[in-house]
C-alpha positions in Angstrom: 0.0 0.0 0.0 1.4 3.4 -0.9 1.8 6.4 1.1 -1.0 8.4 -0.6 -3.4 5.5 -0.3 -2.7 5.4 3.5 -3.3 9.1 4.0 -6.7 9.1 2.2 -8.0 6.0 3.8 -11.5 4.9 2.8 -11.9 8.1 0.7 -8.9 7.0 -1.5 -10.3 3.4 -1.8 -13.7 4.9 -3.0 -12.2 6.6 -6.0 -12.0 4.8 -9.2 -8.6 3.9 -10.7 -8.9 6.6 -13.3 -9.6 9.3 -10.7 -6.6 8.1 -8.8 -4.4 7.9 -11.8 -5.3 11.8 -12.6 -4.5 12.9 -9.1 -1.2 10.8 -8.8 -0.1 12.3 -12.2 -1.1 15.8 -11.2 1.0 15.6 -8.0 3.8 14.1 -10.1 3.7 17.4 -12.2 3.6 19.5 -9.1 6.2 17.7 -7.0 8.6 16.3 -9.6 8.4 18.5 -12.5 7.4 22.1 -11.6 8.9 22.4 -8.3 12.6 22.0 -9.7 12.0 25.3 -11.3 13.8 24.4 -14.6 11.3 26.5 -16.5 8.9 29.3 -15.3 5.5 29.2 -16.9 3.2 32.2 -17.3 0.4 30.1 -16.2 0.1 27.0 -14.1 -3.7 26.3 -15.0 -2.6 23.0 -16.5 -1.6 21.9 -13.1 -5.2 22.1 -11.9 -6.7 20.2 -14.7 -6.0 16.5 -13.7 -7.5 17.4 -10.3 -10.6 19.2 -11.7 -11.5 16.2 -14.0 -10.9 13.7 -11.1 -13.3 16.2 -9.1 -15.7 15.9 -11.9 -15.5 12.1 -12.1 -15.8 11.8 -8.3 -18.7 13.9 -8.2 -20.6 11.9 -11.0 -19.8 8.5 -9.2 -20.7 9.9 -5.8 -24.0 11.5 -7.0 -24.9 8.2 -8.9 -24.0 6.2 -5.9 -26.4 8.2 -3.4 -29.0 8.3 -6.3 -28.9 11.9 -7.0 -28.3 11.3 -10.6 -29.4 8.0 -12.4 -27.0 5.4 -14.0 -28.1 6.8 -17.5 -27.0 10.3 -16.4 -23.7 9.0 -15.0 -22.7 7.2 -18.5 -24.1 10.2 -20.6 -21.9 12.2 -22.7 -24.5 15.3 -22.4 -24.7 15.6 -18.5 -23.9 19.1 -17.6 -22.8 18.8 -13.9 -22.1 22.4 -13.6 -25.5 23.3 -14.8 -27.3 20.9 -12.3 -25.0 22.2 -9.4 -25.6 25.9 -9.9 -27.3 27.5 -7.0 -28.8 30.0 -9.8 -30.6 27.3 -11.6 -32.6 25.5 -8.6 -35.9 26.9 -9.4 -35.7 26.2 -13.1 -34.3 22.6 -12.4 -36.6 21.6 -9.7 -36.0 18.2 -8.5 -33.1 17.8 -10.8 -31.0 20.3 -9.0 -27.9 18.9 -7.5 -27.4 22.1 -5.4 -31.0 21.6 -3.8 -30.4 17.9 -3.1 -27.1 18.9 -1.6 -28.7 21.7 0.6 -31.4 19.4 1.6 -29.2 16.4 2.4 -26.1 18.3 4.2 -26.5 22.0 4.4 -26.4 25.2 2.3 -22.7 25.8 3.2 -21.7 22.4 2.1 -23.6 22.9 -1.4 -21.8 26.2 -1.6 -18.4 24.9 -1.1 -19.0 22.1 -3.7 -20.2 24.7 -6.2 -17.5 27.3 -5.4 -14.7 24.5 -5.8 -16.3 23.7 -9.1 -16.2 27.3 -10.4 -12.9 27.8 -9.0 -11.3 24.5 -10.4 -13.0 24.6 -13.9 -15.0 27.6 -14.9 -12.8 30.2 -13.8 -9.3 28.5 -14.5 -10.1 26.8 -17.9 -12.4 29.0 -20.0 -10.7 31.7 -22.3 -12.1 35.1 -22.4 -10.3 37.6 -24.7 -10.9 40.5 -22.2 -9.7 38.2 -19.1 -7.1 35.7 -19.6 -7.0 34.0 -16.2 -3.4 33.1 -15.9 -2.6 31.8 -12.4 0.6 31.2 -10.6 2.0 28.1 -9.1 1.0 29.0 -5.6 -2.5 29.8 -6.8 -2.7 26.3 -8.5 -1.7 24.6 -5.5 -4.3 26.3 -3.5 -7.0 25.3 -6.0 -5.7 21.9 -6.0 -5.9 21.6 -2.3 -9.4 23.2 -2.3 -10.4 20.5 -4.7 -9.1 17.7 -2.6 -10.4 19.0 0.6 -13.8 19.3 -1.0 -13.9 15.9 -2.4 -13.0 14.4 0.9 -15.7 16.3 2.7 -18.3 15.5 0.1 -17.4 11.7 0.6 -17.5 11.9 4.4 -20.7 13.8 4.4 -22.5 11.9 1.8 -21.0 8.4 2.1 -23.5 7.4 4.7 -26.2 7.4 1.8 -24.3 5.0 -0.4 -25.4 1.3 -0.1 -22.6 -1.0 1.4 -22.6 -3.1 -1.6 -22.4 -0.1 -4.2 -19.5 1.4 -1.9 -17.4 -1.9 -2.4 -18.2 -2.0 -6.2 -17.5 1.8 -7.2 -13.8 1.8 -7.4 -13.7 -1.3 -9.4 -16.8 -0.6 -11.6 -16.1 3.1 -12.3 -13.6 4.4 -14.9 -15.1 7.7 -15.7 
């Protein structure tokens, strides 16, 4: 068992192998490539990408396992997770609103953290706007990565009680997205 697996425990075990690989590759970039300082980049957004991608896969997996979304939603190429998690669309989405479901199941503060982490790690870092190219420093990338990891672990800890025992054991092996 490697050190990373030990430090995350049950949360790490819950992740699919693809999610683990994304996170380990992101950590490799941060720890073994960037920290050596052989080259200074103008924008370190690329450091955030593997973690943001793992965050999306993790949320889809968790929301499927606790039945916030269906299996068909989970495997769909058309599921817009950000739209479903937006606090601005709760009225329009009604019972499909993941923000509403998180608020009702945990708290509004929790739903806000999941949403803010989504916006920070995806929307604000990866979209290109000619009038506002959001370039981030290595330190900012590191803070965003830490926020993603903390939010993932918090979501797992606060929502895992809703995962049927048989599903929790199957998820890491059966989920590759």
